[in-house]
All heavy atoms as TSV, in Angstrom:
chain	resi	resn	atom	element	x	y	z
A	1	MET	N	N	55.760	12.729	18.645
A	1	MET	CA	C	56.056	11.431	19.326
A	1	MET	C	C	57.550	11.118	19.281
A	1	MET	O	O	58.087	10.559	20.220
A	1	MET	CB	C	55.199	10.306	18.700
A	1	MET	CG	C	55.046	9.107	19.515
A	1	MET	SD	S	54.265	9.627	21.041
A	1	MET	CE	C	54.762	8.398	22.150
A	2	GLU	N	N	58.147	11.524	18.122
A	2	GLU	CA	C	59.594	11.229	18.125
A	2	GLU	C	C	60.298	11.957	19.108
A	2	GLU	O	O	61.275	11.422	19.740
A	2	GLU	CB	C	60.129	11.643	16.718
A	2	GLU	CG	C	61.651	11.454	16.572
A	2	GLU	CD	C	62.177	12.026	15.293
A	2	GLU	OE1	O	61.447	12.502	14.464
A	2	GLU	OE2	O	63.370	11.947	15.115
A	3	VAL	N	N	59.966	13.208	19.364
A	3	VAL	CA	C	60.696	14.010	20.395
A	3	VAL	C	C	60.516	13.339	21.790
A	3	VAL	O	O	61.481	13.243	22.565
A	3	VAL	CB	C	60.107	15.419	20.490
A	3	VAL	CG1	C	60.622	16.225	21.566
A	3	VAL	CG2	C	60.394	16.175	19.136
A	4	VAL	N	N	59.296	12.900	22.080
A	4	VAL	CA	C	59.053	12.206	23.341
A	4	VAL	C	C	59.883	10.975	23.449
A	4	VAL	O	O	60.522	10.735	24.525
A	4	VAL	CB	C	57.501	11.883	23.544
A	4	VAL	CG1	C	57.249	10.987	24.713
A	4	VAL	CG2	C	56.794	13.170	23.594
A	5	LEU	N	N	59.911	10.124	22.513
A	5	LEU	CA	C	60.670	8.915	22.553
A	5	LEU	C	C	62.198	9.178	22.699
A	5	LEU	O	O	62.893	8.527	23.472
A	5	LEU	CB	C	60.370	8.013	21.341
A	5	LEU	CG	C	59.037	7.355	21.257
A	5	LEU	CD1	C	58.854	6.646	19.968
A	5	LEU	CD2	C	58.740	6.468	22.468
A	6	ARG	N	N	62.586	10.194	21.899
A	6	ARG	CA	C	64.083	10.482	22.023
A	6	ARG	C	C	64.477	11.024	23.421
A	6	ARG	O	O	65.423	10.679	23.987
A	6	ARG	CB	C	64.448	11.447	20.922
A	6	ARG	CG	C	64.478	10.880	19.559
A	6	ARG	CD	C	65.156	11.753	18.530
A	6	ARG	NE	N	65.150	11.295	17.225
A	6	ARG	CZ	C	65.988	10.376	16.710
A	6	ARG	NH1	N	66.944	9.984	17.505
A	6	ARG	NH2	N	65.814	9.904	15.497
A	7	ASP	N	N	63.536	11.811	23.968
A	7	ASP	CA	C	63.768	12.423	25.315
A	7	ASP	C	C	63.719	11.343	26.438
A	7	ASP	O	O	64.564	11.319	27.326
A	7	ASP	CB	C	62.714	13.507	25.606
A	7	ASP	CG	C	63.013	14.166	26.880
A	7	ASP	OD1	O	64.205	14.653	27.176
A	7	ASP	OD2	O	62.064	14.216	27.698
A	8	LEU	N	N	62.753	10.434	26.342
A	8	LEU	CA	C	62.590	9.403	27.435
A	8	LEU	C	C	63.514	8.229	27.340
A	8	LEU	O	O	63.989	7.695	28.351
A	8	LEU	CB	C	61.097	8.922	27.383
A	8	LEU	CG	C	59.986	9.906	27.761
A	8	LEU	CD1	C	58.665	9.214	27.620
A	8	LEU	CD2	C	60.220	10.390	29.178
A	9	TYR	N	N	63.805	7.789	26.084
A	9	TYR	CA	C	64.518	6.541	25.929
A	9	TYR	C	C	65.820	6.653	25.268
A	9	TYR	O	O	66.642	5.648	25.175
A	9	TYR	CB	C	63.649	5.544	25.170
A	9	TYR	CG	C	62.482	5.213	25.945
A	9	TYR	CD1	C	61.227	5.781	25.698
A	9	TYR	CD2	C	62.521	4.322	27.063
A	9	TYR	CE1	C	60.085	5.431	26.404
A	9	TYR	CE2	C	61.366	3.944	27.780
A	9	TYR	CZ	C	60.193	4.610	27.505
A	9	TYR	OH	O	59.075	4.277	28.241
A	10	HIS	N	N	66.178	7.818	24.745
A	10	HIS	CA	C	67.599	8.084	24.082
A	10	HIS	C	C	67.925	6.993	23.034
A	10	HIS	O	O	69.051	6.436	23.126
A	10	HIS	CB	C	68.623	8.285	25.122
A	10	HIS	CG	C	68.293	9.184	26.230
A	10	HIS	ND1	N	68.232	10.541	26.035
A	10	HIS	CD2	C	67.901	9.043	27.421
A	10	HIS	CE1	C	67.893	11.146	27.107
A	10	HIS	NE2	N	67.548	10.235	28.048
A	11	PRO	N	N	67.062	6.704	22.117
A	11	PRO	CA	C	67.354	5.686	21.063
A	11	PRO	C	C	68.419	6.234	20.048
A	11	PRO	O	O	68.630	7.460	20.000
A	11	PRO	CB	C	66.037	5.423	20.386
A	11	PRO	CG	C	65.345	6.767	20.479
A	11	PRO	CD	C	65.694	7.325	21.840
A	12	ASP	N	N	69.087	5.303	19.434
A	12	ASP	CA	C	69.974	5.636	18.322
A	12	ASP	C	C	69.261	5.964	16.967
A	12	ASP	O	O	69.830	6.632	16.134
A	12	ASP	CB	C	70.935	4.385	18.040
A	12	ASP	CG	C	71.818	4.047	19.230
A	12	ASP	OD1	O	72.279	4.980	19.931
A	12	ASP	OD2	O	71.987	2.883	19.451
A	13	GLY	N	N	67.968	5.517	16.937
A	13	GLY	CA	C	67.217	5.807	15.778
A	13	GLY	C	C	65.740	5.574	16.021
A	13	GLY	O	O	65.402	5.125	17.139
A	14	ILE	N	N	64.862	5.783	15.036
A	14	ILE	CA	C	63.388	5.630	15.171
A	14	ILE	C	C	63.009	4.909	13.881
A	14	ILE	O	O	63.381	5.231	12.782
A	14	ILE	CB	C	62.677	6.972	15.212
A	14	ILE	CG1	C	63.097	7.861	16.397
A	14	ILE	CG2	C	61.210	6.775	15.160
A	14	ILE	CD1	C	62.508	7.347	17.715
A	15	ASN	N	N	62.132	3.943	14.033
A	15	ASN	CA	C	61.440	3.150	12.993
A	15	ASN	C	C	59.994	3.647	12.908
A	15	ASN	O	O	59.368	3.768	13.959
A	15	ASN	CB	C	61.520	1.592	13.186
A	15	ASN	CG	C	62.708	1.032	12.670
A	15	ASN	OD1	O	63.755	1.440	13.054
A	15	ASN	ND2	N	62.591	-0.060	11.920
A	16	LEU	N	N	59.501	3.926	11.755
A	16	LEU	CA	C	58.129	4.326	11.443
A	16	LEU	C	C	57.588	3.336	10.478
A	16	LEU	O	O	58.117	3.128	9.458
A	16	LEU	CB	C	58.078	5.671	10.888
A	16	LEU	CG	C	56.686	6.284	10.615
A	16	LEU	CD1	C	55.809	6.343	11.914
A	16	LEU	CD2	C	56.812	7.613	9.920
A	17	GLY	N	N	56.415	2.694	10.870
A	17	GLY	CA	C	55.770	1.669	9.984
A	17	GLY	C	C	54.349	2.014	9.878
A	17	GLY	O	O	53.686	2.577	10.733
A	18	MET	N	N	53.728	1.762	8.732
A	18	MET	CA	C	52.375	2.050	8.454
A	18	MET	C	C	51.671	0.840	7.888
A	18	MET	O	O	52.236	0.211	7.074
A	18	MET	CB	C	52.216	3.227	7.461
A	18	MET	CG	C	52.807	4.568	7.932
A	18	MET	SD	S	52.786	5.795	6.703
A	18	MET	CE	C	51.121	6.304	6.835
A	19	ASN	N	N	50.460	0.537	8.396
A	19	ASN	CA	C	49.650	-0.537	7.849
A	19	ASN	C	C	48.428	0.061	7.198
A	19	ASN	O	O	47.586	0.832	7.703
A	19	ASN	CB	C	49.228	-1.404	8.992
A	19	ASN	CG	C	50.373	-2.072	9.709
A	19	ASN	OD1	O	51.333	-1.391	10.098
A	19	ASN	ND2	N	50.349	-3.432	9.764
A	20	PHE	N	N	48.218	-0.197	5.859
A	20	PHE	CA	C	47.067	0.226	5.089
A	20	PHE	C	C	46.152	-0.901	4.736
A	20	PHE	O	O	46.550	-1.833	3.979
A	20	PHE	CB	C	47.566	0.889	3.812
A	20	PHE	CG	C	48.266	2.157	3.962
A	20	PHE	CD1	C	49.720	2.095	4.037
A	20	PHE	CD2	C	47.682	3.358	4.070
A	20	PHE	CE1	C	50.441	3.239	4.221
A	20	PHE	CE2	C	48.381	4.475	4.226
A	20	PHE	CZ	C	49.757	4.478	4.294
A	21	GLY	N	N	45.002	-1.002	5.379
A	21	GLY	CA	C	44.042	-1.957	4.974
A	21	GLY	C	C	44.240	-3.401	5.651
A	21	GLY	O	O	45.260	-3.654	6.254
A	22	GLU	N	N	43.179	-4.145	5.566
A	22	GLU	CA	C	43.164	-5.449	6.353
A	22	GLU	C	C	44.264	-6.367	5.889
A	22	GLU	O	O	44.878	-7.046	6.798
A	22	GLU	CB	C	41.749	-6.114	5.952
A	22	GLU	CG	C	41.484	-7.377	6.695
A	22	GLU	CD	C	40.081	-7.928	6.383
A	22	GLU	OE1	O	39.440	-7.410	5.513
A	22	GLU	OE2	O	39.674	-8.838	7.110
A	23	GLY	N	N	44.609	-6.478	4.614
A	23	GLY	CA	C	45.606	-7.428	4.153
A	23	GLY	C	C	47.014	-7.052	4.744
A	23	GLY	O	O	47.885	-7.858	4.755
A	24	ALA	N	N	47.274	-5.785	5.122
A	24	ALA	CA	C	48.477	-5.395	5.573
A	24	ALA	C	C	48.663	-5.433	7.088
A	24	ALA	O	O	49.658	-5.024	7.722
A	24	ALA	CB	C	48.833	-3.954	5.165
A	25	GLY	N	N	47.591	-5.960	7.719
A	25	GLY	CA	C	47.694	-6.149	9.221
A	25	GLY	C	C	46.884	-5.027	9.891
A	25	GLY	O	O	46.976	-5.019	11.153
A	26	ALA	N	N	46.310	-4.133	9.211
A	26	ALA	CA	C	45.442	-3.158	9.971
A	26	ALA	C	C	44.250	-3.712	10.474
A	26	ALA	O	O	43.584	-3.073	11.409
A	26	ALA	CB	C	45.114	-2.009	8.989
A	27	GLY	N	N	43.713	-4.860	10.031
A	27	GLY	CA	C	42.582	-5.543	10.649
A	27	GLY	C	C	41.304	-5.110	10.073
A	27	GLY	O	O	40.302	-5.903	10.046
A	28	VAL	N	N	41.230	-3.923	9.509
A	28	VAL	CA	C	39.915	-3.436	9.014
A	28	VAL	C	C	40.249	-2.744	7.628
A	28	VAL	O	O	41.094	-1.938	7.494
A	28	VAL	CB	C	39.349	-2.363	9.913
A	28	VAL	CG1	C	38.100	-1.757	9.346
A	28	VAL	CG2	C	39.099	-2.888	11.288
A	29	ALA	N	N	39.387	-3.158	6.602
A	29	ALA	CA	C	39.610	-2.524	5.338
A	29	ALA	C	C	39.465	-1.130	5.386
A	29	ALA	O	O	38.573	-0.601	6.069
A	29	ALA	CB	C	38.599	-3.196	4.407
A	30	GLY	N	N	40.331	-0.393	4.758
A	30	GLY	CA	C	40.221	1.087	4.716
A	30	GLY	C	C	40.786	1.780	5.889
A	30	GLY	O	O	40.744	3.003	6.003
A	31	HIS	N	N	41.378	1.044	6.786
A	31	HIS	CA	C	41.864	1.538	8.073
A	31	HIS	C	C	43.440	1.780	7.882
A	31	HIS	O	O	44.072	0.893	7.253
A	31	HIS	CB	C	41.639	0.667	9.229
A	31	HIS	CG	C	42.325	0.924	10.508
A	31	HIS	ND1	N	41.931	1.978	11.317
A	31	HIS	CD2	C	43.439	0.429	11.128
A	31	HIS	CE1	C	42.729	2.038	12.372
A	31	HIS	NE2	N	43.604	1.118	12.242
A	32	VAL	N	N	43.937	2.746	8.480
A	32	VAL	CA	C	45.329	3.013	8.499
A	32	VAL	C	C	45.857	3.187	9.937
A	32	VAL	O	O	45.159	3.945	10.736
A	32	VAL	CB	C	45.765	4.281	7.679
A	32	VAL	CG1	C	47.240	4.576	7.783
A	32	VAL	CG2	C	45.329	4.180	6.214
A	33	HIS	N	N	46.923	2.648	10.256
A	33	HIS	CA	C	47.485	2.935	11.617
A	33	HIS	C	C	49.035	2.863	11.409
A	33	HIS	O	O	49.546	2.256	10.483
A	33	HIS	CB	C	47.009	2.094	12.715
A	33	HIS	CG	C	47.411	0.665	12.693
A	33	HIS	ND1	N	46.753	-0.383	12.183
A	33	HIS	CD2	C	48.674	0.115	13.172
A	33	HIS	CE1	C	47.450	-1.501	12.365
A	33	HIS	NE2	N	48.514	-1.281	12.937
A	34	MET	N	N	49.794	3.585	12.328
A	34	MET	CA	C	51.141	3.705	12.269
A	34	MET	C	C	51.776	3.234	13.597
A	34	MET	O	O	51.217	3.275	14.616
A	34	MET	CB	C	51.548	5.213	12.050
A	34	MET	CG	C	50.980	5.743	10.727
A	34	MET	SD	S	51.280	7.540	10.658
A	34	MET	CE	C	53.055	7.548	10.531
A	35	HIS	N	N	52.997	2.731	13.418
A	35	HIS	CA	C	53.851	2.306	14.576
A	35	HIS	C	C	55.083	3.197	14.609
A	35	HIS	O	O	55.700	3.440	13.578
A	35	HIS	CB	C	54.275	0.883	14.422
A	35	HIS	CG	C	53.166	-0.095	14.283
A	35	HIS	ND1	N	52.752	-0.768	15.335
A	35	HIS	CD2	C	52.424	-0.503	13.193
A	35	HIS	CE1	C	51.659	-1.599	14.917
A	35	HIS	NE2	N	51.568	-1.393	13.658
A	36	ILE	N	N	55.508	3.634	15.706
A	36	ILE	CA	C	56.751	4.397	15.915
A	36	ILE	C	C	57.461	3.666	16.978
A	36	ILE	O	O	57.008	3.475	18.079
A	36	ILE	CB	C	56.505	5.943	16.102
A	36	ILE	CG1	C	57.948	6.578	16.129
A	36	ILE	CG2	C	55.735	6.184	17.364
A	36	ILE	CD1	C	57.836	8.066	16.055
A	37	LEU	N	N	58.722	3.287	16.655
A	37	LEU	CA	C	59.552	2.457	17.651
A	37	LEU	C	C	60.847	3.046	17.886
A	37	LEU	O	O	61.619	3.296	16.863
A	37	LEU	CB	C	59.669	0.991	17.031
A	37	LEU	CG	C	58.439	0.256	16.774
A	37	LEU	CD1	C	58.754	-0.940	15.978
A	37	LEU	CD2	C	57.692	-0.066	18.043
A	38	PRO	N	N	61.363	3.208	19.064
A	38	PRO	CA	C	62.731	3.637	19.382
A	38	PRO	C	C	63.562	2.416	19.007
A	38	PRO	O	O	63.225	1.294	19.382
A	38	PRO	CB	C	62.725	3.946	20.823
A	38	PRO	CG	C	61.543	3.198	21.396
A	38	PRO	CD	C	60.501	3.003	20.345
A	39	ARG	N	N	64.787	2.653	18.470
A	39	ARG	CA	C	65.650	1.586	18.071
A	39	ARG	C	C	67.107	1.949	18.606
A	39	ARG	O	O	67.493	3.056	18.671
A	39	ARG	CB	C	65.672	1.395	16.568
A	39	ARG	CG	C	64.337	0.988	16.079
A	39	ARG	CD	C	63.874	-0.373	16.569
A	39	ARG	NE	N	64.863	-1.478	16.284
A	39	ARG	CZ	C	65.070	-2.127	15.087
A	39	ARG	NH1	N	64.100	-1.941	14.158
A	39	ARG	NH2	N	65.887	-2.989	14.922
A	40	TRP	N	N	67.813	0.835	18.919
A	40	TRP	CA	C	69.192	1.060	19.316
A	40	TRP	C	C	70.052	0.217	18.361
A	40	TRP	O	O	69.657	-0.892	17.959
A	40	TRP	CB	C	69.362	0.642	20.754
A	40	TRP	CG	C	68.698	1.539	21.733
A	40	TRP	CD1	C	69.161	2.620	22.340
A	40	TRP	CD2	C	67.265	1.504	22.043
A	40	TRP	NE1	N	68.147	3.274	23.135
A	40	TRP	CE2	C	66.986	2.500	22.888
A	40	TRP	CE3	C	66.240	0.601	21.789
A	40	TRP	CZ2	C	65.738	2.806	23.431
A	40	TRP	CZ3	C	65.010	0.851	22.279
A	40	TRP	CH2	C	64.783	1.942	23.132
A	41	VAL	N	N	71.280	0.631	18.206
A	41	VAL	CA	C	72.216	-0.161	17.297
A	41	VAL	C	C	72.351	-1.539	17.863
A	41	VAL	O	O	72.468	-1.823	19.109
A	41	VAL	CB	C	73.634	0.527	17.294
A	41	VAL	CG1	C	74.588	-0.408	16.671
A	41	VAL	CG2	C	73.535	1.835	16.779
A	42	ALA	N	N	72.106	-2.543	17.019
A	42	ALA	CA	C	72.239	-3.967	17.346
A	42	ALA	C	C	71.230	-4.474	18.250
A	42	ALA	O	O	71.382	-5.441	19.006
A	42	ALA	CB	C	73.720	-4.398	17.820
A	43	ASP	N	N	69.984	-3.825	18.303
A	43	ASP	CA	C	69.036	-4.283	19.294
A	43	ASP	C	C	67.981	-5.356	18.694
A	43	ASP	O	O	67.204	-5.895	19.420
A	43	ASP	CB	C	68.202	-3.080	19.745
A	43	ASP	CG	C	67.200	-2.521	18.682
A	43	ASP	OD1	O	67.309	-2.932	17.514
A	43	ASP	OD2	O	66.372	-1.604	19.069
A	44	ALA	N	N	68.070	-5.609	17.417
A	44	ALA	CA	C	66.992	-6.347	16.820
A	44	ALA	C	C	67.177	-7.792	16.292
A	44	ALA	O	O	66.268	-8.357	15.752
A	44	ALA	CB	C	66.358	-5.523	15.590
A	45	ASN	N	N	68.411	-8.226	16.525
A	45	ASN	CA	C	68.537	-9.608	15.973
A	45	ASN	C	C	67.938	-10.568	16.955
A	45	ASN	O	O	67.640	-10.347	18.154
A	45	ASN	CB	C	70.083	-9.958	15.750
A	45	ASN	CG	C	70.921	-10.080	16.989
A	45	ASN	OD1	O	70.512	-10.851	17.894
A	45	ASN	ND2	N	71.952	-9.459	17.036
A	46	PHE	N	N	67.641	-11.837	16.448
A	46	PHE	CA	C	66.879	-12.805	17.203
A	46	PHE	C	C	67.567	-13.154	18.499
A	46	PHE	O	O	66.907	-13.250	19.603
A	46	PHE	CB	C	66.714	-14.072	16.335
A	46	PHE	CG	C	65.925	-15.136	16.983
A	46	PHE	CD1	C	64.601	-14.995	17.201
A	46	PHE	CD2	C	66.551	-16.245	17.498
A	46	PHE	CE1	C	63.858	-16.037	17.787
A	46	PHE	CE2	C	65.885	-17.304	18.058
A	46	PHE	CZ	C	64.457	-17.180	18.276
A	47	VAL	N	N	68.862	-13.371	18.509
A	47	VAL	CA	C	69.657	-13.691	19.703
A	47	VAL	C	C	69.496	-12.659	20.785
A	47	VAL	O	O	69.245	-12.922	21.941
A	47	VAL	CB	C	71.087	-13.941	19.330
A	47	VAL	CG1	C	71.986	-14.228	20.594
A	47	VAL	CG2	C	71.258	-15.132	18.422
A	48	SER	N	N	69.661	-11.307	20.409
A	48	SER	CA	C	69.509	-10.366	21.465
A	48	SER	C	C	68.127	-10.269	22.043
A	48	SER	O	O	68.021	-9.924	23.288
A	48	SER	CB	C	69.956	-8.938	20.883
A	48	SER	OG	O	69.034	-8.464	19.907
A	49	VAL	N	N	67.166	-10.538	21.253
A	49	VAL	CA	C	65.817	-10.560	21.844
A	49	VAL	C	C	65.578	-11.741	22.742
A	49	VAL	O	O	65.045	-11.676	23.874
A	49	VAL	CB	C	64.734	-10.550	20.663
A	49	VAL	CG1	C	63.358	-10.765	21.244
A	49	VAL	CG2	C	64.761	-9.241	19.882
A	50	MET	N	N	66.067	-12.819	22.294
A	50	MET	CA	C	65.833	-14.151	23.134
A	50	MET	C	C	66.679	-14.061	24.427
A	50	MET	O	O	66.281	-14.534	25.441
A	50	MET	CB	C	66.255	-15.440	22.303
A	50	MET	CG	C	65.353	-15.604	21.145
A	50	MET	SD	S	63.642	-15.810	21.621
A	50	MET	CE	C	63.611	-17.295	22.634
A	51	GLU	N	N	67.838	-13.465	24.360
A	51	GLU	CA	C	68.703	-13.330	25.575
A	51	GLU	C	C	68.459	-12.060	26.377
A	51	GLU	O	O	69.110	-11.814	27.351
A	51	GLU	CB	C	70.113	-13.540	25.161
A	51	GLU	CG	C	70.404	-14.933	24.585
A	51	GLU	CD	C	71.832	-15.036	24.220
A	51	GLU	OE1	O	72.695	-14.147	24.490
A	51	GLU	OE2	O	72.252	-16.103	23.610
A	52	ARG	N	N	67.505	-11.244	25.966
A	52	ARG	CA	C	67.170	-10.031	26.544
A	52	ARG	C	C	68.338	-8.984	26.633
A	52	ARG	O	O	68.392	-8.242	27.527
A	52	ARG	CB	C	66.555	-10.189	27.882
A	52	ARG	CG	C	65.299	-11.051	27.810
A	52	ARG	CD	C	64.573	-11.150	29.096
A	52	ARG	NE	N	63.886	-9.963	29.585
A	52	ARG	CZ	C	62.760	-9.449	29.059
A	52	ARG	NH1	N	62.251	-9.970	27.989
A	52	ARG	NH2	N	62.250	-8.399	29.689
A	53	ARG	N	N	69.259	-9.158	25.695
A	53	ARG	CA	C	70.437	-8.192	25.613
A	53	ARG	C	C	69.956	-7.057	24.642
A	53	ARG	O	O	69.337	-7.336	23.595
A	53	ARG	CB	C	71.653	-8.840	25.015
A	53	ARG	CG	C	72.293	-9.723	25.997
A	53	ARG	CD	C	73.584	-10.322	25.442
A	53	ARG	NE	N	73.079	-11.184	24.282
A	53	ARG	CZ	C	73.896	-11.580	23.374
A	53	ARG	NH1	N	75.101	-11.074	23.234
A	53	ARG	NH2	N	73.486	-12.340	22.348
A	54	GLY	N	N	70.234	-5.870	24.925
A	54	GLY	CA	C	69.926	-4.704	24.065
A	54	GLY	C	C	68.466	-4.275	24.292
A	54	GLY	O	O	68.072	-3.428	23.583
A	55	LEU	N	N	67.782	-4.785	25.142
A	55	LEU	CA	C	66.395	-4.407	25.403
A	55	LEU	C	C	66.282	-3.577	26.644
A	55	LEU	O	O	67.145	-3.711	27.555
A	55	LEU	CB	C	65.524	-5.657	25.676
A	55	LEU	CG	C	65.434	-6.713	24.410
A	55	LEU	CD1	C	64.567	-7.836	24.891
A	55	LEU	CD2	C	64.820	-5.973	23.226
A	56	GLN	N	N	65.305	-2.731	26.780
A	56	GLN	CA	C	64.948	-2.046	27.912
A	56	GLN	C	C	63.666	-2.541	28.450
A	56	GLN	O	O	62.554	-1.972	28.111
A	56	GLN	CB	C	64.876	-0.509	27.641
A	56	GLN	CG	C	66.163	0.136	27.351
A	56	GLN	CD	C	66.039	1.680	27.209
A	56	GLN	OE1	O	64.921	2.180	27.130
A	56	GLN	NE2	N	67.160	2.350	27.333
A	57	PRO	N	N	63.659	-3.634	29.253
A	57	PRO	CA	C	62.441	-4.173	29.758
A	57	PRO	C	C	61.688	-3.105	30.612
A	57	PRO	O	O	62.380	-2.552	31.504
A	57	PRO	CB	C	62.918	-5.383	30.630
A	57	PRO	CG	C	64.362	-5.296	30.741
A	57	PRO	CD	C	64.894	-4.273	29.791
A	58	GLU	N	N	60.481	-2.942	30.368
A	58	GLU	CA	C	59.649	-1.967	31.133
A	58	GLU	C	C	58.255	-2.441	30.981
A	58	GLU	O	O	57.744	-2.771	29.878
A	58	GLU	CB	C	59.832	-0.653	30.553
A	58	GLU	CG	C	59.132	0.518	31.237
A	58	GLU	CD	C	59.367	1.763	30.670
A	58	GLU	OE1	O	58.850	2.204	29.680
A	58	GLU	OE2	O	60.363	2.459	31.252
A	59	ALA	N	N	57.463	-2.468	32.003
A	59	ALA	CA	C	56.067	-2.849	31.967
A	59	ALA	C	C	55.320	-1.789	31.086
A	59	ALA	O	O	55.628	-0.597	31.138
A	59	ALA	CB	C	55.393	-2.875	33.331
A	60	LEU	N	N	54.359	-2.272	30.391
A	60	LEU	CA	C	53.602	-1.384	29.485
A	60	LEU	C	C	52.891	-0.257	30.159
A	60	LEU	O	O	52.809	0.805	29.643
A	60	LEU	CB	C	52.680	-2.163	28.573
A	60	LEU	CG	C	53.207	-3.035	27.501
A	60	LEU	CD1	C	52.137	-3.843	26.811
A	60	LEU	CD2	C	53.948	-2.190	26.492
A	61	ASP	N	N	52.393	-0.566	31.353
A	61	ASP	CA	C	51.741	0.557	32.140
A	61	ASP	C	C	52.711	1.632	32.541
A	61	ASP	O	O	52.348	2.768	32.569
A	61	ASP	CB	C	51.011	0.020	33.328
A	61	ASP	CG	C	51.871	-0.706	34.399
A	61	ASP	OD1	O	52.825	-1.349	33.956
A	61	ASP	OD2	O	51.563	-0.575	35.517
A	62	VAL	N	N	53.964	1.274	32.790
A	62	VAL	CA	C	55.039	2.253	33.110
A	62	VAL	C	C	55.284	3.063	31.872
A	62	VAL	O	O	55.425	4.317	31.880
A	62	VAL	CB	C	56.273	1.555	33.650
A	62	VAL	CG1	C	57.415	2.544	33.793
A	62	VAL	CG2	C	55.995	0.895	34.990
A	63	THR	N	N	55.519	2.402	30.739
A	63	THR	CA	C	55.774	3.063	29.505
A	63	THR	C	C	54.628	4.027	29.121
A	63	THR	O	O	54.845	5.316	28.873
A	63	THR	CB	C	55.820	2.047	28.283
A	63	THR	OG1	O	56.873	1.147	28.573
A	63	THR	CG2	C	56.128	2.779	26.982
A	64	TRP	N	N	53.334	3.565	29.278
A	64	TRP	CA	C	52.237	4.438	29.079
A	64	TRP	C	C	52.216	5.677	29.921
A	64	TRP	O	O	51.988	6.808	29.462
A	64	TRP	CB	C	50.953	3.685	29.269
A	64	TRP	CG	C	49.636	4.532	29.345
A	64	TRP	CD1	C	48.867	4.632	30.417
A	64	TRP	CD2	C	49.117	5.336	28.385
A	64	TRP	NE1	N	47.900	5.505	30.143
A	64	TRP	CE2	C	48.020	6.006	28.922
A	64	TRP	CE3	C	49.491	5.688	27.034
A	64	TRP	CZ2	C	47.167	6.866	28.199
A	64	TRP	CZ3	C	48.722	6.617	26.344
A	64	TRP	CH2	C	47.587	7.152	26.942
A	65	GLN	N	N	52.562	5.530	31.180
A	65	GLN	CA	C	52.505	6.659	32.126
A	65	GLN	C	C	53.593	7.641	31.820
A	65	GLN	O	O	53.443	8.894	31.816
A	65	GLN	CB	C	52.673	6.181	33.506
A	65	GLN	CG	C	51.492	5.453	34.127
A	65	GLN	CD	C	50.228	6.295	34.069
A	65	GLN	OE1	O	50.292	7.464	34.409
A	65	GLN	NE2	N	49.072	5.692	33.840
A	66	ARG	N	N	54.765	7.184	31.413
A	66	ARG	CA	C	55.901	8.054	31.046
A	66	ARG	C	C	55.607	8.862	29.810
A	66	ARG	O	O	55.807	10.080	29.780
A	66	ARG	CB	C	57.206	7.209	30.920
A	66	ARG	CG	C	57.791	6.555	32.096
A	66	ARG	CD	C	59.025	5.835	31.758
A	66	ARG	NE	N	60.071	6.782	31.498
A	66	ARG	CZ	C	61.309	6.437	31.011
A	66	ARG	NH1	N	61.529	5.133	30.689
A	66	ARG	NH2	N	62.210	7.381	30.806
A	67	ILE	N	N	55.043	8.187	28.744
A	67	ILE	CA	C	54.719	8.865	27.515
A	67	ILE	C	C	53.567	9.784	27.738
A	67	ILE	O	O	53.636	10.937	27.341
A	67	ILE	CB	C	54.459	7.856	26.444
A	67	ILE	CG1	C	55.649	7.023	26.063
A	67	ILE	CG2	C	53.761	8.526	25.275
A	67	ILE	CD1	C	55.533	5.939	25.074
A	68	ARG	N	N	52.526	9.425	28.442
A	68	ARG	CA	C	51.429	10.300	28.783
A	68	ARG	C	C	51.854	11.507	29.495
A	68	ARG	O	O	51.432	12.589	29.156
A	68	ARG	CB	C	50.395	9.510	29.558
A	68	ARG	CG	C	49.028	10.221	29.801
A	68	ARG	CD	C	48.120	9.320	30.401
A	68	ARG	NE	N	47.414	10.018	31.418
A	68	ARG	CZ	C	46.474	9.485	32.242
A	68	ARG	NH1	N	46.139	8.249	32.142
A	68	ARG	NH2	N	45.914	10.254	33.202
A	69	LYS	N	N	52.612	11.432	30.516
A	69	LYS	CA	C	53.191	12.521	31.271
A	69	LYS	C	C	53.967	13.501	30.373
A	69	LYS	O	O	53.754	14.710	30.393
A	69	LYS	CB	C	54.018	12.041	32.389
A	69	LYS	CG	C	54.587	13.220	33.274
A	69	LYS	CD	C	55.363	12.654	34.426
A	69	LYS	CE	C	55.960	13.870	35.290
A	69	LYS	NZ	N	56.835	13.379	36.303
A	70	ALA	N	N	54.831	12.946	29.511
A	70	ALA	CA	C	55.523	13.800	28.593
A	70	ALA	C	C	54.654	14.535	27.570
A	70	ALA	O	O	54.944	15.657	27.316
A	70	ALA	CB	C	56.657	12.882	27.815
A	71	LEU	N	N	53.690	13.859	27.152
A	71	LEU	CA	C	52.828	14.469	26.130
A	71	LEU	C	C	51.978	15.601	26.841
A	71	LEU	O	O	51.761	16.637	26.274
A	71	LEU	CB	C	51.889	13.451	25.490
A	71	LEU	CG	C	52.516	12.556	24.461
A	71	LEU	CD1	C	51.631	11.410	24.070
A	71	LEU	CD2	C	53.055	13.271	23.284
A	72	SER	N	N	51.519	15.337	28.039
A	72	SER	CA	C	50.751	16.368	28.719
A	72	SER	C	C	51.601	17.609	29.131
A	72	SER	O	O	50.998	18.640	29.307
A	72	SER	CB	C	50.068	15.735	30.024
A	72	SER	OG	O	51.112	15.498	30.970
A	73	GLN	N	N	52.877	17.370	29.163
A	73	GLN	CA	C	53.777	18.536	29.502
A	73	GLN	C	C	54.160	19.293	28.295
A	73	GLN	O	O	55.009	20.161	28.315
A	73	GLN	CB	C	54.961	18.039	30.333
A	73	GLN	CG	C	54.605	17.535	31.710
A	73	GLN	CD	C	55.800	16.934	32.382
A	73	GLN	OE1	O	56.850	16.597	31.804
A	73	GLN	NE2	N	55.629	16.715	33.706
A	74	GLY	N	N	53.681	18.779	27.115
A	74	GLY	CA	C	54.114	19.472	25.888
A	74	GLY	C	C	55.428	19.251	25.366
A	74	GLY	O	O	56.041	20.110	24.783
A	75	ALA	N	N	55.913	18.016	25.567
A	75	ALA	CA	C	57.308	17.708	25.103
A	75	ALA	C	C	57.522	17.914	23.644
A	75	ALA	O	O	56.693	18.033	22.826
A	75	ALA	CB	C	57.622	16.204	25.410
């Protein structure tokens, strides 16, 4: 997934987060899930999010199609 995100979005870095169990936000005891997020330098402060600076706005269905296509092509 890192290769796909780097190829499609050219981020400066990648964040990886894991949730273990209900108390950590996984929603179900004994469940684990992971998040992988492309990141860019100075993209995450509150002001840049509120003013939409440093973001790449894209509809989720477009993101899904781009990632799905890349994965099906063996990226």
